[in-house]
C-alpha positions in Angstrom: -20.9 -6.6 9.7 -23.8 -9.1 9.9 -23.2 -12.4 8.7 -25.2 -15.6 8.6 -22.6 -17.8 10.0 -24.6 -21.4 9.5 -25.7 -20.8 6.1 -22.1 -18.9 5.1 -20.0 -21.8 6.5 -22.3 -24.0 4.3 -22.0 -22.1 1.3 -17.7 -22.2 1.7 -18.1 -26.2 2.2 -20.0 -26.5 -0.6 -17.8 -24.4 -2.8 -14.5 -26.5 -1.3 -16.8 -29.3 -2.8 -17.1 -27.5 -6.0 -13.6 -26.5 -6.4 -12.4 -30.3 -5.7 -14.6 -31.5 -8.4 -13.6 -28.8 -10.9 -9.6 -29.7 -9.9 -10.0 -32.8 -10.8 -11.9 -32.2 -14.0 -9.2 -29.9 -15.2 -6.2 -32.3 -14.5 -8.0 -34.7 -16.5 -8.2 -32.4 -19.5 -4.6 -31.9 -19.0 -2.3 -28.9 -20.6 -3.7 -26.5 -23.0 -2.7 -26.7 -26.8 0.8 -24.7 -25.9 1.5 -26.6 -22.9 0.2 -24.2 -20.3 -2.9 -24.6 -18.1 -6.1 -25.4 -20.0 -9.1 -23.1 -20.3 -10.7 -24.5 -16.8 -7.1 -24.0 -14.8 -6.8 -20.7 -15.8 -10.3 -19.8 -15.0 -9.8 -21.4 -11.5 -6.2 -19.7 -10.9 -7.5 -16.2 -12.2 -10.6 -16.6 -10.0 -8.4 -17.3 -7.0 -5.9 -15.2 -7.5 -8.4 -12.2 -7.8 -10.2 -12.9 -4.9 -6.8 -12.8 -2.7 -6.0 -10.1 -4.5 -9.1 -8.1 -3.3 -8.3 -8.9 0.4 -4.9 -7.8 0.1 -6.1 -4.5 -1.2 -8.3 -3.7 2.0 -6.1 -5.1 4.3 -3.4 -2.0 4.2 -6.5 0.5 5.3 -8.0 -1.8 7.8 -4.3 -2.5 9.7 -3.7 1.4 9.4 -7.1 2.6 10.5 -7.8 -0.4 13.6 -4.2 -0.2 14.8 -4.4 4.0 15.3 -8.0 3.7 16.6 -7.0 0.8 19.4 -4.1 2.5 20.4 -6.0 5.7 20.6 -8.7 3.8 22.8 -6.2 3.3 25.5 -6.7 6.6 26.6 -10.1 5.3 28.2 -8.2 2.6 30.1 -6.8 3.4 34.2 -4.6 0.9 33.8 -3.2 1.1 30.0 0.2 0.5 30.4 -0.1 -2.4 32.6 -3.1 -4.2 29.8 -0.4 -3.8 27.1 2.3 -5.5 29.1 0.0 -8.5 29.8 -1.4 -8.6 26.8 1.9 -8.9 25.0 3.0 -11.4 27.6 -0.1 -13.7 27.2 0.6 -13.5 23.7 4.5 -15.2 24.2 2.7 -17.6 27.1 0.2 -18.8 24.4 2.7 -19.1 21.4 5.4 -21.1 23.7 2.7 -23.4 24.6 1.6 -24.1 21.0 5.1 -24.6 19.4 6.1 -26.9 22.5 3.1 -28.7 21.7 4.1 -28.7 17.5 7.5 -29.9 18.3 6.3 -33.0 20.5 3.9 -34.0 17.4 6.8 -33.6 15.0 9.2 -35.6 17.0 6.8 -38.5 17.3 5.4 -38.5 14.0 8.1 -37.5 11.8 6.0 -36.7 8.9 8.7 -35.6 6.1 10.9 -38.8 7.0 9.1 -41.4 4.8 9.3 -39.3 1.9 12.4 -38.6 1.7 13.9 -39.0 -2.0 10.1 -38.5 -3.3 8.7 -36.8 -5.8 6.8 -34.0 -4.7 5.8 -30.8 -6.6 7.8 -27.7 -5.5 6.1 -24.4 -5.6 7.7 -20.9 -6.2 7.7 -18.8 -2.9 7.8 -15.2 -3.9 7.9 -14.4 -0.1 11.1 -14.6 1.9 11.9 -14.6 5.9 15.4 -14.2 7.5 16.5 -12.6 10.4 18.5 -9.5 8.7 15.5 -9.3 6.5 13.0 -8.9 9.6 15.1 -6.6 11.2 16.0 -4.0 8.5 12.3 -4.4 7.5 11.0 -2.8 10.8 12.3 0.2 10.0 9.8 2.2 7.1 11.7 3.5 4.0 8.9 5.8 3.3 5.9 7.4 5.1 3.4 5.0 3.3 5.6 1.8 3.9 5.5 1.4 0.3 7.7 -1.4 -1.5 8.7 -1.2 -5.3 9.8 -4.6 -7.2 10.7 -4.4 -10.9 11.2 -7.3 -13.2 12.4 -7.5 -16.6 11.1 -9.8 -19.3 11.8 -9.6 -23.1 13.7 -6.3 -22.4 10.4 -4.7 -20.9 10.7 -3.4 -17.3 7.4 -3.6 -15.2 7.6 -2.5 -11.0 4.6 -3.0 -9.5 4.0 -1.1 -5.8 3.1 -2.9 -2.7 2.7 -2.2 1.2 5.0 -3.6 3.2 2.7 -4.8 6.2 5.4 -5.0 9.0 6.8 -1.6 8.2 2.9 -0.2 8.0 2.4 -1.9 11.5 5.3 0.1 12.8 4.1 3.4 11.3 0.4 2.5 12.5 1.7 2.1 16.1 4.3 5.1 16.0 0.9 7.3 14.7 -1.5 5.8 17.6 1.1 6.5 20.3 1.6 10.5 18.7 -2.4 10.7 19.1 -2.1 9.7 22.8 0.7 12.3 23.5 -1.2 15.3 21.5 -4.4 14.4 23.1 -7.7 16.6 22.3 -5.7 18.2 19.4 -5.7 14.4 17.7 -9.6 14.4 17.9 -10.4 15.5 14.3 -7.9 13.1 12.9 -9.2 10.3 15.2 -12.5 11.3 14.2 -11.6 10.5 10.4 -9.8 7.0 11.0 -12.6 5.8 12.9 -14.9 6.8 9.8 -12.3 5.1 7.8 -12.2 2.2 10.1 -16.1 1.8 9.5 -16.1 2.5 5.8 -13.4 -0.4 4.9 -15.0 -3.2 7.4 -18.1 -2.3 5.3 -16.2 -2.9 2.1 -14.5 -6.3 4.0 -17.7 -7.5 4.4 -18.8 -7.7 0.9 -15.2 -9.2 0.0 -15.7 -11.9 2.6 -19.2 -13.1 1.1 -17.0 -13.9 -2.1 -15.0 -16.7 0.0 -17.2 -19.5 -1.4 -16.0 -18.5 -4.7 -12.6 -17.7 -3.6 -12.2 -21.2 -1.9 -13.3 -23.2 -4.7 -11.0 -21.6 -7.1 -7.8 -21.7 -4.9 -8.4 -25.6 -4.1 -9.4 -25.9 -7.7 -6.3 -24.5 -8.8 -4.3 -26.7 -6.4 -5.9 -29.7 -7.6 -5.3 -29.0 -11.2 -2.0 -27.7 -10.8 -0.4 -30.6 -8.4 -2.7 -33.3 -9.1 -4.4 -35.5 -6.6 -1.6 -37.9 -6.4 0.9 -35.8 -5.3 -1.1 -33.9 -2.6 -2.0 -36.9 -1.2 1.9 -37.6 -0.5 1.5 -34.5 2.0 -1.4 -36.0 4.0 0.4 -36.8 6.8 1.8 -33.9 7.3 -1.6 -32.0 7.0 -3.1 -34.8 9.4 -0.2 -33.4 12.0 -0.6 -29.6 11.5 -4.5 -30.7 12.2 -4.0 -32.4 15.1 -1.7 -30.1 16.7 -4.6 -27.2 16.1 -6.8 -29.5 17.3 -5.0 -29.9 20.7 -4.2 -26.1 21.2 -7.9 -25.6 20.3 -9.6 -28.1 22.2 -6.9 -28.9 24.9 -4.7 -26.2 25.8 -7.2 -23.3 25.4 -9.5 -24.6 27.7 -7.1 -25.7 30.4 -6.0 -21.9 30.3 -9.5 -20.9 30.6 -9.8 -23.2 33.7 -6.9 -22.5 35.3 -8.4 -18.6 35.0 -11.4 -19.6 36.7 -13.4 -19.4 33.7 -15.7 -22.4 32.4 -14.4 -23.1 28.6 -17.9 -24.1 26.9 -19.5 -20.5 27.2 -16.2 -19.2 25.7 -16.5 -21.2 22.6 -20.3 -20.7 22.2 -19.6 -16.8 22.2 -15.9 -16.8 20.3 -17.8 -19.6 17.9 -19.0 -17.3 14.9 -15.3 -15.6 14.8 -13.3 -18.8 14.1 -15.8 -20.4 12.0 -15.2 -17.3 10.1 -11.4 -17.5 10.6 -11.7 -20.9 9.1 -13.5 -20.0 5.8 -12.0 -17.0 5.1 -8.2 -17.9 5.8 -7.6 -14.3 6.9 -7.3 -13.0 10.4 -7.5 -9.7 9.5 -10.9 -10.0 7.2 -11.7 -11.7 10.1 -10.9 -8.9 12.8 -14.6 -6.7 13.0 -16.2 -10.2 13.9 -13.5 -11.1 16.5 -14.0 -7.7 18.0 -17.7 -8.4 18.6 -17.5 -11.5 20.0 -15.0 -10.4 22.3 -17.3 -7.9 23.5 -19.9 -10.3 23.7 -17.9 -12.5 25.9 -17.9 -9.9 28.3 -14.6 -7.9 27.7 -14.2 -4.1 28.3 -15.0 -2.5 24.8 -12.4 -0.1 25.3 -9.7 -2.8 25.9 -11.0 -5.3 23.5 -10.9 -2.5 20.6 -6.9 -2.2 21.7 -6.3 -6.0 22.3 -7.9 -7.4 19.0 -6.8 -4.9 16.1 -3.4 -5.6 17.5 -3.8 -9.3 18.2 -5.3 -9.6 14.5 -1.9 -8.8 12.9 1.0 -10.1 15.7 -0.9 -12.8 17.5 -1.0 -16.1 15.1 -0.7 -19.4 17.3 -1.6 -21.6 13.9 0.9 -19.3 11.8 3.6 -18.4 14.2 3.8 -21.4 16.1 2.2 -25.1 15.2 2.8 -24.7 11.3 6.4 -23.5 11.2 7.7 -25.8 13.6 5.9 -28.5 12.1 6.9 -27.7 8.3 10.9 -27.3 10.0 10.9 -30.8 11.0 9.2 -32.3 7.6 11.5 -30.3 5.5 14.6 -31.6 7.7 13.1 -35.0 7.4 12.5 -34.7 3.2 16.1 -33.7 2.8 17.7 -36.2 5.6 18.7 -33.5 7.6 19.3 -34.1 11.3 18.1 -31.0 13.9 19.5 -31.3 16.9 18.6 -29.9 20.7 19.9 -26.6 19.9 17.7 -26.3 16.6 14.3 -27.2 18.7 15.7 -24.2 20.9 15.7 -22.2 18.0 12.9 -22.8 16.3 11.0 -22.1 19.9 12.9 -19.0 19.9 11.5 -17.6 16.4 8.2 -19.0 17.1 7.9 -16.6 20.3 9.9 -13.7 19.2 9.1 -13.8 15.6 5.8 -14.0 15.4 5.4 -10.3 14.4 6.8 -11.0 11.2 2.9 -12.7 10.4 1.4 -9.6 9.8 -0.5 -9.8 6.6 -1.8 -12.2 4.2 1.7 -14.1 3.7 2.3 -14.6 7.4 2.7 -18.3 7.3 5.2 -18.5 4.8 6.9 -15.4 6.2 7.7 -17.7 9.5 8.1 -20.7 7.5 11.4 -19.1 5.9 12.6 -17.3 8.7 12.9 -20.6 10.5 14.2 -22.5 8.1 16.9 -19.8 7.4 17.6 -19.8 11.3 18.5 -23.4 11.3 19.8 -23.4 7.7 17.7 -25.6 6.0 16.9 -25.3 2.1 14.5 -22.4 1.5 12.8 -24.3 -1.0 11.3 -26.5 1.0 8.6 -23.9 1.4 7.8 -24.8 -1.9 6.7 -28.3 -1.1 4.1 -27.5 0.9 2.3 -24.6 -1.1 0.2 -26.9 -2.8 -1.7 -28.0 0.2 -1.3 -24.3 1.7 -5.0 -23.3 1.3 -6.2 -26.6 3.0 -4.0 -26.0 6.0 -4.4 -22.1 6.2 -8.5 -22.8 6.8 -7.0 -24.3 10.3 -4.2 -22.1 11.2 -6.6 -19.1 10.6 -9.3 -20.6 13.4 -6.8 -21.5 15.8 -5.3 -17.8 15.2 -8.6 -16.1 15.7 -9.4 -18.7 19.2 -6.2 -17.5 20.1 -6.9 -13.7 19.6 -10.1 -13.9 21.7 -8.4 -16.0 24.3 -5.7 -13.8 25.5 -8.3 -11.2 25.9 -10.3 -12.8 27.5 -7.6 -13.7 30.0 -6.3 -10.6 30.8 -9.3 -8.7 31.4 -10.4 -11.3 33.6 -6.9 -11.1 35.3 -7.4 -7.5 35.5 -11.1 -7.3 36.7 -12.8 -5.9 33.7 -14.2 -8.8 32.4 -18.3 -8.9 32.7 -18.9 -12.3 34.3 -22.3 -12.3 33.7 -22.4 -11.3 30.2 -19.2 -14.4 29.8 -21.6 -16.7 31.2 -25.1 -15.1 29.7 -26.6 -14.2 33.3 -28.6 -11.0 33.2 -27.8 -8.5 35.6 -29.9 -8.2 38.5 -31.2 -4.4 39.5 -29.6 -3.4 42.6 -32.1 -3.6 45.6 -33.6 0.0 46.7 -32.9 0.7 50.2 -35.3 2.5 52.9 
C-alpha cells in the first residue's frame, strides 16, 4: 500500500482544523426543533460513524488472514519457538515500563483531583471489560466468532451481529497452529489466506485515505456534543496522557534501543511513516501493512516480521493498554474522591501487563479502561467522562502502539542475530572479494 505520508498527514491536520471549526459552528447553532442535534451536528455524527463502521468492517478479515499467515510463516524460521517466546517476553517488558511511567506521572500530576464535584459530560460506553468477561470471552461460542445483540424499543426487537475480535484472535491462532501441524497439506488453504490478506490490505488502503474526513467528523462531533468549555476541563488529563506517551516514545524506546546496541535515530527515521499513519488513522490494525513494511526496511528478517507485526497489531498496545488505563484510573479515582492504595497500583500494573490482549480491535482502550476500573472497584461510568476527548487521545495512543510494535520486533531480531544492521543504518552491503 503506497501512501504519500507528508501530504496525507497535512490533509489529516487540515481535516482536524475543519472539524474543530464545524463543531464550534454546530455548537453555536444549538439543538434542533425537537431538541435533537441540528442538521450540521447530525451530518458530522453520521460521517464519523460511517468512517468508524468502515474500519470495523475490514478488521475481522484482516485480523484472521494476518494472524493465520503470520503463524504459518514461522515454518521459515529455524528457531521459531524461541522467537515467539522472546517476542511475548518483550511485549510484557515494554508494557511494564510504560505502566510504571504512567503511574509515576499520575501520582505527580493527579489529573482528576481538582475536578471533584465538577460537572463533566458523561458519555455512554457500549463496551465493558471485566476479568470474568475477559476470560469467558477467550472461548469462542461459534466458529466465526459472531456475537448477537438484541434490543427492544417500542415493542420492536432488533438484532445486530458483530465479530468478537478477541475470540476471532483465538480462532485465528488455533487455525494458524493447525496449519503448522498439517504441513504441506495446508498450502492450498494458505495460498487462499495470503490472497485474502492482499485483497483486504488493498481495501484498507482505500478506507485509510478517508481518514482526513473521518477525523474532521469525529472531532467536530465531540465539540458539537459536549462543547469547548466542557472539553477544556479535561485539558490536564489530556496533557498528562500526551506527556506519558512522549516519555515512552522519545525517552524509554531510545534507551531500550541503545541498551541493545542500536542507535535510535535510524530506527525513528525508518519507522516514522508507520508511526505517523498510526497517529492520523487511529488504528493499529489499519496501519498493519505499513508497520510490517517499515519493520522489514529497518532490517528485520521478513519471515519474523511477518509473524511479529500482525500479532503485535492486535495485542501489543503500550498506549492503549498501559499508559492510558493507568492514568485514566487515577483520574477517575481523583474525580470521585476515592483514595487509591499501594495494592491498587500493583493491580493496575498486573492488569496492564497481563490483560493487554483485551485491546484487540478498535475499542481496545475502552475495554482496558473498564477492565482496570472494575478490578479496582471504581465506578464504571467514569469511563464515560473521557469519551469526549477520546478521538484526540486515541491519535497519540495509536502512534505509540505502532512504535512499540516495530520496537519489539527490532530488539528481538537484534538479540537473536536476524537483524540486518546494514539495512538498519542504511549502509549498502559490500560485495565479497573474490579469492585468487
